[in-house]
C-alpha positions as CSV (number, residue, x, y, z in Angstrom):
1,M,70.9,123.5,109.3
2,A,73.3,121.0,107.6
3,K,72.8,117.3,108.2
4,L,76.1,115.8,106.9
5,A,78.8,115.5,109.6
6,I,81.5,117.0,107.4
7,K,79.4,120.0,107.4
8,G,78.7,120.2,111.0
9,G,76.1,117.5,111.5
10,K,76.0,114.5,113.6
11,K,77.8,111.4,112.7
12,A,75.7,108.5,111.3
13,Y,78.2,105.8,112.9
14,S,78.6,105.9,116.6
15,G,80.6,103.9,118.8
16,P,83.7,101.7,118.5
17,L,84.7,100.1,115.2
18,P,85.2,96.1,114.9
19,Q,88.0,95.3,116.9
20,W,91.3,94.8,114.6
21,P,93.6,93.0,114.8
22,A,91.5,90.4,116.4
23,W,92.9,88.6,119.5
24,D,91.8,87.0,122.6
25,K,93.4,84.2,125.2
26,K,94.5,81.9,122.6
27,E,97.3,84.4,121.2
28,E,98.2,85.0,124.7
29,R,98.7,81.3,125.3
30,A,100.5,81.0,122.0
31,L,102.8,83.7,122.6
32,L,103.7,82.6,125.9
33,E,104.5,79.2,124.7
34,A,107.0,80.5,122.2
35,L,108.5,82.9,124.7
36,K,109.1,80.0,127.3
37,K,110.6,77.9,124.9
38,T,113.5,80.7,124.3
39,D,114.1,79.6,120.8
40,W,112.6,82.4,119.3
41,G,113.9,83.0,115.7
42,G,113.7,81.5,112.2
43,Y,116.8,79.5,112.3
44,P,117.2,76.6,111.6
45,P,114.1,77.0,109.2
46,P,111.4,76.1,109.7
47,N,111.6,76.5,113.3
48,K,108.9,74.3,115.3
49,I,105.9,76.5,115.7
50,T,106.8,77.9,112.2
51,K,106.9,74.4,110.9
52,R,103.5,73.5,112.3
53,F,101.7,76.9,110.9
54,C,103.2,76.3,107.7
55,E,101.7,72.9,107.5
56,K,98.3,73.8,108.5
57,F,98.3,77.1,106.0
58,A,99.6,74.9,103.0
59,K,97.1,72.4,103.4
60,K,94.1,75.2,103.8
61,H,95.4,76.7,100.5
62,D,95.5,73.5,98.4
63,S,99.5,73.5,98.3
64,K,101.7,70.6,99.4
65,Y,104.3,73.4,100.8
66,C,104.5,76.7,102.4
67,F,107.6,78.7,103.5
68,T,107.0,81.8,105.6
69,N,109.2,85.2,105.5
70,A,109.3,88.7,106.2
71,S,106.7,90.2,104.1
72,G,104.4,89.8,101.0
73,T,106.8,92.1,99.2
74,V,109.6,89.7,100.0
75,A,107.3,86.5,99.2
76,L,106.9,88.0,95.6
77,M,110.6,88.6,95.1
78,L,111.7,85.3,96.5
79,A,109.2,83.6,94.1
80,L,110.4,85.4,91.1
81,K,114.0,84.5,92.4
82,A,113.3,81.0,92.9
83,L,112.1,81.0,89.2
84,D,115.2,82.3,87.9
85,I,113.5,85.5,86.7
86,G,116.2,88.2,86.3
87,W,117.9,90.7,83.9
88,E,115.6,92.2,81.6
89,D,113.1,89.4,81.9
90,E,109.6,90.8,81.3
91,V,106.9,90.1,84.1
92,I,103.1,91.1,83.1
93,V,101.5,92.5,86.1
94,P,98.0,94.1,86.5
95,A,97.9,97.8,86.3
96,L,95.6,98.3,89.4
97,T,97.6,96.9,92.3
98,F,99.9,97.9,95.1
99,V,103.4,99.0,93.9
100,A,105.0,95.6,95.2
101,T,103.4,93.6,92.3
102,A,105.7,95.3,90.2
103,S,108.7,96.4,92.1
104,C,109.5,92.6,93.0
105,A,110.6,92.2,89.6
106,L,112.8,95.3,89.6
107,Y,114.5,94.2,92.7
108,L,115.7,91.4,90.5
109,D,116.5,93.7,87.2
110,A,113.1,92.3,85.6
111,I,110.7,94.6,83.8
112,P,107.0,94.7,84.8
113,V,104.8,95.2,81.9
114,F,101.5,96.4,82.7
115,V,98.2,95.2,81.6
116,D,94.5,96.7,82.3
117,V,92.1,95.3,84.5
118,K,88.3,93.9,83.9
119,P,85.5,96.4,84.9
120,D,83.7,93.7,86.9
121,T,86.7,92.5,89.2
122,L,89.5,95.0,88.9
123,C,91.7,91.9,88.3
124,I,93.9,91.5,85.3
125,D,92.1,91.0,82.1
126,P,92.9,87.6,80.8
127,D,91.9,88.6,77.1
128,K,94.5,91.5,77.3
129,I,97.6,89.2,78.4
130,E,98.4,87.5,75.0
131,A,99.0,91.0,73.3
132,A,101.7,92.1,76.1
133,I,103.5,88.9,75.9
134,T,107.2,89.3,74.0
135,P,110.0,86.8,73.4
136,R,111.2,88.3,76.7
137,T,108.3,87.5,78.9
138,R,108.8,85.1,81.6
139,A,106.0,85.4,84.2
140,I,102.8,86.7,85.0
141,I,101.7,87.8,88.2
142,P,97.8,88.0,88.6
143,V,96.4,89.6,91.6
144,H,93.3,88.6,93.6
145,L,92.2,92.3,94.5
146,G,90.0,93.3,97.1
147,A,87.3,90.2,97.4
148,H,87.6,89.3,94.0
149,A,89.7,86.5,92.4
150,A,91.9,86.7,89.0
151,E,90.6,84.1,86.4
152,M,93.0,81.6,87.2
153,D,92.1,78.7,84.9
154,K,92.3,81.3,82.0
155,I,95.6,82.5,83.0
156,M,97.1,79.1,83.5
157,E,96.2,78.1,80.0
158,I,97.8,81.3,78.5
159,A,101.0,80.5,80.7
160,D,101.1,76.8,79.5
161,K,100.5,77.9,76.0
162,H,103.6,80.4,76.2
163,N,105.6,78.3,78.6
164,L,105.5,81.1,81.1
165,Y,105.4,81.0,85.0
166,V,102.6,82.1,87.3
167,V,103.0,83.8,90.7
168,E,99.6,84.4,92.2
169,D,99.7,87.4,94.6
170,C,97.4,86.6,97.2
171,A,97.7,89.4,99.9
172,H,94.2,89.9,99.8
173,A,93.1,86.4,99.3
174,H,93.7,84.3,102.4
175,G,91.0,81.4,102.4
176,M,89.4,82.4,99.2
177,K,88.6,79.7,96.4
178,Y,88.0,80.2,92.8
179,K,86.3,77.3,91.0
180,G,86.8,74.9,93.8
181,K,90.5,75.5,94.2
182,S,92.3,77.9,96.8
183,A,94.0,80.9,96.2
184,G,97.4,80.1,96.4
185,G,97.1,76.6,94.9
186,W,97.1,77.6,91.3
187,G,100.4,79.4,90.4
188,H,104.0,77.8,90.2
189,I,104.9,79.7,93.5
190,N,102.5,82.0,95.1
191,A,102.9,84.7,97.6
192,F,100.8,86.0,100.7
193,S,101.2,89.0,103.1
194,F,100.5,89.1,107.0
195,Q,100.9,92.6,107.1
196,S,99.0,94.4,109.9
197,S,95.8,95.3,107.8
198,K,95.7,92.0,105.9
199,V,93.1,89.3,106.3
200,M,95.4,87.6,108.4
201,T,98.0,89.3,110.4
202,A,101.1,89.2,112.7
203,G,101.8,92.6,112.4
204,E,104.3,91.8,109.6
205,G,105.1,88.7,107.8
206,G,104.9,86.7,104.3
207,A,104.8,83.1,103.0
208,C,105.4,81.3,99.5
209,T,103.0,78.5,98.9
210,T,103.8,76.0,96.0
211,N,103.1,72.2,95.0
212,V,106.7,71.7,93.5
213,E,109.3,70.4,96.3
214,E,112.3,71.8,93.9
215,Y,110.4,75.5,94.4
216,Y,109.9,75.1,97.9
217,D,113.7,74.2,98.5
218,K,115.0,77.2,96.6
219,V,112.4,79.5,98.5
220,M,114.0,78.0,101.7
221,V,117.5,78.7,100.5
222,L,117.1,82.0,99.6
223,T,115.2,82.8,102.8
224,N,117.7,81.6,105.0
225,A,120.9,83.5,103.8
226,G,121.6,81.0,100.8
227,R,122.2,78.1,103.3
228,K,121.7,74.9,101.6
229,G,120.2,73.0,104.5
230,P,118.3,73.6,107.8
231,R,121.4,72.9,109.7
232,E,124.3,73.1,107.4
233,G,125.4,76.3,108.4
234,T,128.6,76.2,106.5
235,K,127.3,75.2,103.2
236,F,126.0,77.6,100.9
237,D,124.1,77.1,97.5
238,T,123.4,80.7,96.2
239,F,123.5,84.1,97.5
240,G,120.3,84.8,99.8
241,W,119.0,86.8,102.4
242,A,118.3,86.8,106.0
243,L,114.4,86.9,105.9
244,R,113.1,84.5,108.3
245,M,110.0,84.8,110.1
246,T,110.1,84.6,113.9
247,E,108.3,82.1,116.4
248,F,106.2,84.9,117.9
249,Q,104.8,85.7,114.2
250,A,104.1,82.1,113.5
251,A,102.1,81.7,116.9
252,I,99.9,84.6,116.2
253,L,99.5,83.3,112.7
254,E,98.6,79.8,113.5
255,V,95.8,81.1,116.0
256,G,94.7,83.5,113.5
257,L,94.4,80.7,110.7
258,E,91.8,78.7,112.7
259,R,89.7,82.0,113.6
260,L,89.6,83.0,110.1
261,F,87.9,79.8,108.6
262,K,85.6,79.5,111.8
263,V,84.7,82.8,112.6
264,Q,85.8,85.7,110.3
265,I,85.1,84.3,106.8
266,P,81.4,83.2,107.8
267,T,80.9,86.5,109.7
268,K,82.3,88.9,106.8
269,Q,80.2,86.8,104.4
270,K,77.0,87.5,106.3
271,N,77.8,91.3,107.1
272,Y,78.7,91.7,103.3
273,K,75.5,90.3,102.2
274,Y,73.5,92.6,104.1
275,F,75.8,95.6,103.1
276,Q,75.2,94.5,99.4
277,K,71.6,94.5,99.7
278,R,71.4,98.0,101.4
279,I,73.9,99.5,99.0
280,S,71.9,98.2,96.0
281,G,68.9,100.7,96.8
282,I,71.3,103.5,97.0
283,P,71.5,105.9,93.7
284,A,74.8,106.1,92.2
285,L,76.0,103.3,94.3
286,A,76.6,99.8,93.3
287,T,78.8,97.1,94.7
288,L,81.2,94.9,92.4
289,P,79.0,92.0,90.9
290,D,79.4,88.8,92.6
291,D,81.5,86.0,90.8
292,P,79.8,82.7,90.7
293,N,83.1,81.3,90.2
294,I,84.3,82.1,93.8
295,T,83.4,79.0,95.5
296,R,84.5,80.4,99.1
297,K,84.4,84.0,99.6
298,S,87.2,85.9,101.7
299,G,88.8,89.1,101.0
300,Y,90.8,92.3,102.0
301,G,88.8,95.0,100.8
302,F,85.3,95.3,99.8
303,I,84.7,97.7,96.7
304,V,81.7,100.1,96.3
305,M,81.6,101.8,92.7
306,Y,80.0,105.3,92.5
307,D,78.7,106.9,89.5
308,E,80.2,110.6,89.6
309,G,78.0,111.6,86.7
310,E,74.8,110.9,88.3
311,F,75.1,113.8,90.8
312,E,78.2,115.5,89.3
313,V,80.0,115.3,92.6
314,P,83.5,114.1,92.7
315,R,84.1,110.5,94.3
316,D,86.7,112.0,96.5
317,K,84.2,114.3,98.1
318,V,81.9,111.3,98.9
319,V,84.6,109.6,100.6
320,A,85.7,112.4,102.7
321,A,81.9,112.8,103.9
322,L,81.7,109.0,104.4
323,N,85.0,109.3,106.7
324,A,83.2,112.3,108.4
325,E,80.3,110.4,109.2
326,G,82.6,107.7,111.0
327,V,83.0,105.1,108.2
328,P,87.0,104.7,107.5
329,C,86.9,104.2,103.4
330,Y,89.5,105.3,100.8
331,G,89.0,106.3,97.1
332,A,92.4,105.6,95.2
333,F,93.2,103.2,97.5
334,Y,95.5,101.7,94.8
335,E,96.5,103.7,91.7
336,P,97.8,102.4,88.4
337,V,101.5,101.6,89.5
338,Y,102.9,103.6,86.7
339,N,101.2,107.0,88.4
340,V,102.3,106.4,92.0
341,G,104.6,108.4,94.0
342,I,106.2,105.5,95.5
343,F,107.0,104.1,91.8
344,P,109.1,107.0,91.1
345,L,110.2,107.8,87.3
346,A,113.2,109.4,86.1
347,E,112.9,112.0,83.3
348,D,113.2,109.4,80.7
349,G,110.3,107.5,82.3
350,S,112.4,104.6,83.6
351,P,112.5,103.9,87.3
352,K,114.2,106.7,89.1
353,T,116.6,105.0,91.4
354,L,117.5,102.1,89.2
355,R,120.1,103.3,86.6
356,Q,120.4,100.1,85.0
357,F,117.2,100.9,83.2
358,R,117.8,104.2,82.0
359,G,116.9,104.2,78.1
360,K,115.7,100.9,78.3
361,V,111.8,101.4,79.5
362,D,109.6,104.3,79.4
363,Y,106.6,103.7,81.8
364,R,105.0,107.1,80.9
365,K,103.8,105.3,77.9
366,Y,101.2,103.3,79.9
367,R,99.3,106.6,80.7
368,G,96.0,106.4,79.2
369,Q,96.5,102.8,78.0
370,C,94.7,101.3,81.1
371,P,91.6,103.2,81.0
372,V,89.7,100.6,83.2
373,A,92.2,101.0,86.0
374,E,92.5,104.8,85.8
375,D,88.9,105.1,85.5
376,A,88.4,103.1,88.8
377,A,91.1,104.7,90.7
378,Y,90.5,108.1,90.2
379,H,86.5,108.2,89.8
380,K,84.8,105.3,91.0
381,T,86.0,103.0,93.5
382,I,85.2,103.4,97.2
383,W,87.6,100.9,99.5
384,I,86.3,99.5,102.6
385,L,88.6,97.2,104.4
386,H,87.6,93.6,105.6
387,R,87.8,94.8,109.0
388,M,84.5,96.6,109.1
389,F,82.5,93.5,108.2
390,L,83.9,91.6,111.2
391,G,81.4,93.5,113.6
392,T,78.0,93.2,114.4
393,E,75.1,93.6,112.1
394,K,74.1,96.9,114.1
395,Q,77.7,97.9,113.0
396,T,77.1,97.4,109.4
397,A,73.9,98.9,109.4
398,M,75.1,102.1,110.8
399,M,77.8,101.9,108.2
400,C,75.1,101.4,105.5
401,D,73.2,104.5,107.1
402,A,76.4,106.4,106.6
403,F,76.3,105.7,102.7
404,E,72.6,106.4,102.5
405,K,72.7,109.6,104.3
406,V,75.9,111.1,102.4
407,I,73.7,110.3,99.1
408,E,70.5,111.7,100.1
409,N,72.3,115.0,101.2
410,I,74.9,115.1,98.4
411,E,73.5,118.7,97.1
412,E,75.5,119.6,100.6
413,L,78.8,118.5,99.1
414,K,78.5,121.0,96.1
415,K,78.4,124.1,98.2
């Protein structure tokens, strides 16, 4: 009789998953406050609750300023626009990331240039950045991926040497610290996401952080439809977009920020430590190594690395078996951007929907040139999102039981 759930056996994980999004009476009270004040929108920016949240968020992330907006994708685009990145400028990005890290440059007629990632962090490899720099390079967007941090000290040194801007993509890194400094406090302008699955969420939303007042002002103007000041409705400084956050979103995020530091980061650290210990004893599996330079751990996704060669069973079959056991997890959660369907290419390899790039760039050239990113995406990584580490030790133990069960009975997946 088969033991694996995917073959008809009993699931290893029973009962509810850890609650996500997390909320309680505090969110209810915060939303009621926003509702009763009747000034629900984001204009004039920042509105009262949004301003209060931005001040707290900036302080927690070693920044002087924070300005909220509609999404993490928007935050990246606004950051580049505020730094005057535009026509045919080149922006260096990691190959393994969500498409927005690259598409934010394309929106502004700039050209993303892909660099491979490090095998021990899956973040951009600083040792490969300089080879990608050309006279047209204007910026680097390092991504803090999963629960690991990009090597920001090395990246900032490279940027300073070549007079480049740095925009941290912190969509996974709320509350994380690298070498004593918060994610979002290193770069010139930095981007966070509050999308529904992220470490902090209001359903949707984003934010830019910076330590430079001029950049803060530019982001505000661009977010506020080009208006020059909070109440100068007839004075315009530039073209912009209406990308403001509502007071309802800010109200939820203000409560979520407190919960992140007081409850969620300590809970995730405790459960992940238990998970790491259990996984370390399972053949063909390993977690990414701990980075001692991460001085406050947080993270959006925790990654298990699977060795396909040990049992000659494809990673995707293992992922399907784990899901059948009741553990939500993903294989190619992120792929090299130049390969994904939402980064469509024309016949000449240029971005399909952007005719201005015809004959100027061929993204097919990167295929096979970023072997670490490609091997991780298509053969090795098993992603488990952070919500799974917000539960009880019993829930974490059942998740580990599922991994053990699948590997112990992996021969069933060959049939």
